[in-house]
Structure formats: structure tokens, C-alpha cells
C-alpha angles and dihedrals in degrees: 000000000000125000096260094050092046095051090046090053093048093049094041093234137114124284090234090059092050093045091052092050092047091050091051093048090049089052090057100261117149126232094247091051094048093046093049106032108023102053093129091057097047098034091245101307107177128223093263092053091045093051090051090047091050093052094045091047091056092047095048093046090052087049091053092048090050091046091055092047091052093047091050092048095050091042090054088053089055091236102108108120122185089249093051092046091052091050092050092048090051096049107117101186136049090237094057091044092054090046090057091047095047097091091050100038113115106250140171117276105286130192087255091054091049089051091051090051087053089057097251100129093089088056091052091048092047096052093044093046097043115027090178087079117100105241098214094047094046091046091055089071090065100050108127119155092195089060093048095259104118098168146000092272091058090048092052092047090053091048089049092053090053093051094043090055091046092051091047093052099052104119097203093048093049092050093050094046092045093055093043093053092043088057096041105026125108124211111215129189131196132179117262108248111264094014097093094110100035091047096042093127088065096050092118084070101044089103107013137143133173136159104274094226092056102047108119118231098253092053093045091053090046090054093049091047089051090052092047090052090051092243098111138042115212123205129179111220114199096224146321088284103041096183091053092048092049089053092049091050093048092047089052091052091047093049092049091057097037096250108157130170106242096144093261120152098249096046097090091049091049092047090053089049089054090049093051092044090055097044100037105033116011103040095048090050092049090045089056093043095050095046087051090048090052092048094048092048091047092048092048091052093045090051089049091051091049091048093051093048091047090052091052089048096049092046093049115132114278119224085220135219098337127134105260138190118212121205121196102195125223139154115213094014093048134234114297115221129200129174119202129185128234091284095047095258113151113248106171143343135205142166122227131188109209096145138062133337096020097033094192093160101149093041090051092052090050091052093049092046091052093050093046093050094043096052101029094243115193102177132039114201116196121196114236100227131099112343091009097134091044089052091045088055089051090056090046090054089047090055091050093049095043109032089157090073090068096204130160120220122215133179113230132193118254093196108135093003091113089051090055094042092057095040128112088242093058090045090055092045095046108017094163098041125100114249093242091052090052086059091057090052091051092050091053093047092048089062092049095048118355094188096051093049101039094054086071089068126070104258092235090061091061090073106205095138141084119250092352091161093052099055131082102289095205093053091044092053093048092049095047093045088053090052092051091047092051093047095048093049093044090058099036128221133255099228093202096058105024121112121233087250090061096040093055090068092055113110111275098004121121126200090260096050091044090055090046090055091053093046092048090049091050092051100041105026129241120345111254096197143003089253088065088066089073088069091065112105114260093005098124133176095275093050091046090052092052097043110030098082092055096047117085127207107198117206091001131149093271118046090209089066088072091057138071091250106121116236089236088064097049090102088064090056090046090055090051090049091049093049096045099038091225125134114242091246090054092047096051111088096008094126097173093051095043093050089055093059117102104230093201090067090068102045122111139168092290104035115047133189096281092056095044090047090052090049093053091047091049092050089058090063112004117212093005114188112233092204120105127256116281115256136155138220122233117223115215112261113244093023100101105134138032091258089064093061122101129183110262096033115138111218141171119231145152127252108246101178138005120209134172091266100046146301132292117222129197108220095171102264100108091256127081115232122220123235099196115218088252090060100045094091144358085246128068111276120202097175120027090215088068086071108027142014134197107281098029116137107227141175115234139180121223110240104168137010123191106180095181094055095033094239127150122185116200138181135206093189113123098220101034117139120236091239120089113273125212108283131226115250126271107349095072104022132095107347089356131160096293098075143064116270092026110150093211091068134059108236096217101066123156145165141183097215101211085325093321090102097198119188148142111229108141094015103074099073089240 
């Protein structure tokens, strides 16, 4: 099956659709562009399908390249038989391909190779082919001291090494044994002697065992982290009854090579050879392969969880173009204050000292009130790090004392803010501003537009994943960059206000071209039309085609430039205008009229029904923002720290992170609480994301509070009792996912909570 046919089968779509998508990708088209503007070609493949296609295409092409390399290598050795070639051509995974290549792969000089050089392969073949031979007698024929075979015992040992290697390199046998042990094997962990205290955070796994095929990704990564930190030993047991499983494996090897017990002289020697081949060569290889398989699957799932959470975070509701004050809390060093206008431009900064040791509470309120009144501030965004609740109380007192200011206070995540503040980008943007004040600016801007501000930070620094530092960093970066690209293009970008950091994620734009756009804008003023973009250095026709539909020109010369209608499709709109007699400005936003238009009347060879339908929908509400409406959560007054919590309390909070075993919720006490998957709903929940997503505002009931271990257990069940319910195994027992240092939870977790961006980094004591 060729690559196109295989991908089509996996996606459940037509080969023509896949071929069209592959052709477009090979021509340099991006996934967002293909998904939005080439629906006719691909039959409407969406961005999720196209991302899967893109990943599979890369894997299968690498597979084909490796297949050709292997065929060439074996052919050069003169060992490529028609049967072997057919098997290699049929191999559908890299693992199977490498299994087939194993006997022919250049390797260091093994014991088996030394035995072959000593002329012992005929002895091995003879004993395997005719077990009626007496091993010792037959081996005597091959004694040759000059060749390093001093006696019959040495000859038999050499022959055994040859057969052991042959058994261990049989592709079909390896595949069958690998799958059998994957389905029956058990991964067990024990604490490394003397590491009980140093590895305390892994104590759930000091005496642990679970079927390897059923270990969820977060537990698998916890086990591997424990091993990497020398706290745990991991061993793959081949089944509940190891002896029985060993016997099954050995009988399978024997059957594969026709070794049968008929009482013949060589049988016992051959059976021992099978036993040693299994224990010494095959089992260790399979042990390594299956642990790697578990790790790769766990990493892939962890990356997927991170990507989904990041998408929710980036597409959190923006507060919009409102004058905003950002507060970066601190105790001894003071609270940093920054006021930005509707576009995010910095207006003024200050530092106040309301907390210990200065305790300038009244003076701080007076300063904030002056700044708010002077600049017309509507929103106050407080970072959620050290002294966040104390600073939030300060703003609450400010609101009570000055109700005439009519401000709204919101808690915002600081996660990644320090990365931005100290970055080269921040230094260029605010060369004369203190690093801590840059953080206050970032906090304010995050509330206005989470997406526009967070793209300035490397996605990995916005920790909304589990075990993000344990997974393949290259794959993680590719996945997260794809998420950012999809989110940016789904929302669209105002080319006259966007930073270079935001523009670089627009379809077709590189870092260089993004910077060129900003520099051109700074020199020549705002772009008046999309056509003006072609004047930007290095922004050619191909780049324009990829990017134009995602770039918005607000209040430009052509109203369509503010929409997602691609310039190439403007002729379709002109035909609609000509047929209806309406001016474009009348047409835009006239929902009733637009819905009465028959899209089929305006299709042609280039623009089919999907494109015309999209155009009409876009004209109803040009440049619509797919993000939800902005709303905030209200923390309970008087509940500021974990000691204030009591079982049975009903609280409002914001989901900060969603994992495979539940959701973490910020309830305003400097410690996320866990809603275990069993407490997310009154109904059975298979995937927590079916119920909640990062950023959701939710109501929870406190189930359990462990002040000493900083654990908070929560429930979203409607009829749950205040008393502690029976808990599910592992995830929330012992040193489970509630507490600091827990290996089942990534420490750097964040959220924006419908632009609230609640989180805990720096407040967990971890």
C-alpha cells in the first residue's frame, strides 16, 4: 500500500483528498491556509485532519527512505532474496523494518561472528537440521586449535552462539514475542536501596506493579522520571506466572525453528540453546523495546494533553481594548504597577509598598486611585504569584473606598511572565524599563488579549502540561508551535497593531518577513489595504497568498480587507454585489439578506460551494472572533489560604490544567485543588476534557484538606457529600497528585480562565 492510500485509510477519507493535501503541503502551503482556503481541493479536510496527515506523511516518508537504505545495504552484501525484498517492502512500521534488517546490519564483532570465522556455522546447521546427531561427536570434527577451537566443548559453544544470534534476529519471531509480552507483561518498580528519603516524592511507586499495556501516560512518565533520578528500579516481568510465560516463549522459539522433543541426542543441547537465546538475547531486547514503546506512547499522549491545554489557554476570552492596569505583586520589593491603553501601549508605571515591611497601605491606595482616575482605567489585572491575594485585597479595599472609579479586578497568571520580562524581545520593546515593571506590562496585556501576549513566550514556558520536561523536546516544540499557528490564524491578526512575535505565526510569514512588516509600518504608517503588503521587502506573491486572508486591515480602503475573505475571492463578492445591486457596505452585516442568497449561483470552476458558503457566512460578521465571551470568577472573600478551607465549602474557581486523571482548579488559596476524574461529574467520565477545559470557571465543593502536605481535594459532582468518599487508586493516594513534589503532575501549571489566567507557579512551595 502506498503512502497516499495508507493515510487515506487511516483518516477514513478519499485518496484524492489526501493527494491534494500532500501536493499543497509540498508546494509550501500551510495547514491553516489549506484548511481555510482550499476546501474544494481537499474535500473539506479540517485542520485537525490535516495536522494528523502532516505528521503521518513525515513518518511514512522517513519509513520509505529507511526502507530504501536497507534494501541498498542488503543488495550490496549480495544477500537480497526475492522473499526478503518482498518482506521489507511490506513492512509497515520502523520496528518491523529494523527487525528484518537486524541479521544484515553491520555490527561489531560478536561471539557468533568469531565462531563463523572459526568455521563453526556448518556444525550449527548440522545439529539444527538433524537432531539425531550426537553433539559431542559431531563437534569433534571441528576441533582446530589454530582457529581457536581447542576441544569439542568450545566447538559446541561457538555453534550455540551462532544459533542464539540467528534465533534472536528472526523478524517474525521477534514481532510475535513482542506483542505477546506487551499484552501479558507487567512493569514493576521498587525503590533503590538507600533512596527512600531522597526519592520520597515517588513513594507511590516504591512497590508498584501494573500491566505494561495499561499504564496511563502520567504514571509511565512518573516511573521513568523516578528511574532517571535513581530513585526507582524498573523491571519488566513477563507475566503473572513468569515460569509459565518463559516456557511459552521458549516453546514458540523452538516451534519457529522446528525443534521438537523426539528423544533424539541433540534435542537437549538445542533446548538449552533456545533457553539461553531467550534469556540472554531476546528477552533483554524486548524489555528495552517495550519500555521504549511505553515511553513513546506516554510522551505522545503527554504532548497531546499539553497541546490541547495550550489551545484552550491561547483561545481564552480577551477582555478586549480597554485601558488596563497591571500589578506584579511583591512583598519587600513592592508591587510593580503599569497602565496600558486600549492598544497595549504603556502609559505610566509606578511601584507601591502596601505590604510588610513598609506597610504603606493607604498611600498605595491613593497612588492607584490617582493613576486609575488619570488614565481612565477600567480593569485591574493582578499577577497570581507571591503576595497575590494580599494585593488582590488591596484592590478590593480600593474599590470599596472609591466606588466612583468603577473598576473590575481580575487575577491573572504570571506563568512565563518572567521569561518574557528578561527576554531580548522585552528589552527591545522597553529598553529603559526595569525587568519587574516589564512583567506588570505583560500582566496587563495578557488580560486584554491573551493570544497576542502569550505568543511572545516560548510555548513550553507556559507550562500547562504534564511532564513537559521529560518528553521529546523536539516533538513537543513542533506540536506546540502548530497549536500556536492554528490559534493565531483562527483568530486573525490586525496587521496595523500586531507585534512581530504575533505576525510570525501567521500562515506563510517567517520571522524576517514579520519584522519587515513592522519596520515598513513604522516607516510608512498604517497599511491602507492588503495590496500594500506586497510593498514589504521579501513578501512575494506566494507569501501573500498564504498570509493575506489571515491579516486584517481595519478601517482600510476596502471593507473586505477587515474580513477573512481571501483577496483571491474578491471577484466572487463583486459578482454578488453586481447581482444584488447592493453596495459592499450595505451587504456586510445584513444577515437576513445574506442568508437568502443561493450560494450555488455564484460558484465557478475555481470557487466551489464550500468557499462561497464561507464567504457569505463571513460577510454576516466580518473578522468574527472565535474566542468566547469574557467573564471572571469570584473568589470567596475570607478564603485566602489553604488553612481557611473546610470540607463542605462551595467555591468558585478556574480550571488551571487538565490531565488524564482529572482537573486542577485555582480557588484562590495559593494551591490548586484536584478534581479527580471520578469527581468531575455524576456520570462516568472517560476523558476529563469532555467535562472541563483549561480556563473554565467552575463551582466546586471542598472534599479534603491536608494543610501539612498542601493537598486540596475537590468535587464537581452535584450530589456529593461533604465527607470524604472512597478514592480511586494511585492518582490521589499517598503522595498523589494533590501535593507538591508529586511526580504525576507537572509543577509549572497555568491557565487564563476565560482571560483570568489563574495559576500557581511560585506559590506551591515546589
